C-alpha positions in Angstrom: 16.4 -21.9 -22.9 18.0 -18.6 -22.4 18.7 -16.7 -19.2 15.4 -14.8 -19.4 13.3 -17.9 -20.0 15.0 -19.6 -17.1 14.4 -16.6 -14.8 10.8 -16.3 -15.9 10.2 -20.0 -15.2 11.8 -19.6 -11.7 9.6 -16.6 -10.9 6.5 -18.5 -12.0 7.5 -21.2 -9.6 8.1 -18.8 -6.8 4.7 -17.2 -7.3 3.0 -20.5 -7.4 4.6 -21.5 -4.1 3.7 -18.2 -2.5 0.1 -18.6 -3.7 0.0 -22.1 -2.2 1.4 -20.8 1.1 -1.1 -17.9 1.3 -4.0 -20.2 0.6 -2.8 -22.6 3.3 -2.5 -19.7 5.8 -6.0 -18.3 4.8 -7.5 -21.8 5.3 -5.9 -22.2 8.6 -6.8 -18.7 9.8 -10.4 -19.0 8.6 -10.9 -22.5 10.0 -11.4 -24.1 6.6 -14.0 -21.6 5.5 -13.8 -20.8 1.8 -12.4 -17.4 0.8 -14.8 -15.2 -1.0 -14.1 -14.6 -4.7 -14.9 -11.0 -4.1 -11.7 -10.6 -2.0 -8.7 -9.1 -3.8 -5.1 -9.5 -2.8 -2.8 -7.0 -4.5 1.0 -6.8 -4.2 2.8 -3.8 -5.8 6.4 -4.5 -6.4 9.0 -2.0 -7.4 12.2 -0.3 -6.3 12.3 2.3 -3.6 10.8 5.6 -4.7 8.9 4.1 -7.6 5.6 5.4 -6.3 4.0 2.2 -5.0 2.5 3.7 -1.8 0.3 6.4 -3.4 -1.6 4.0 -5.8 -1.8 1.5 -3.0 -3.4 4.0 -0.7 -5.9 5.2 -3.3 -7.0 1.6 -4.2 -7.1 0.6 -0.6 -9.4 3.6 0.2 -11.8 2.2 -2.4 -11.6 -1.5 -1.8 -9.8 -2.5 1.4 -10.5 -2.9 5.0 -6.8 -2.9 6.0 -3.6 -1.9 4.3 0.0 -2.8 5.0 2.9 -0.9 3.3 6.6 -1.1 3.8 
């Protein structure tokens, strides 16, 4: 495998671990109640100044009850 393949595999592992941690926290927070399939979790990633906040604010105004940026 080349460097890019190794890095992609590592990122997939990191994302899978994060998804597991988020599910665990949601389950603990909600007392074991299932999370609705209508809920959306969106993470915008990019360098500073890439314009992540504007699309996040627009989508959040449509779909979200709360928003965290930073």
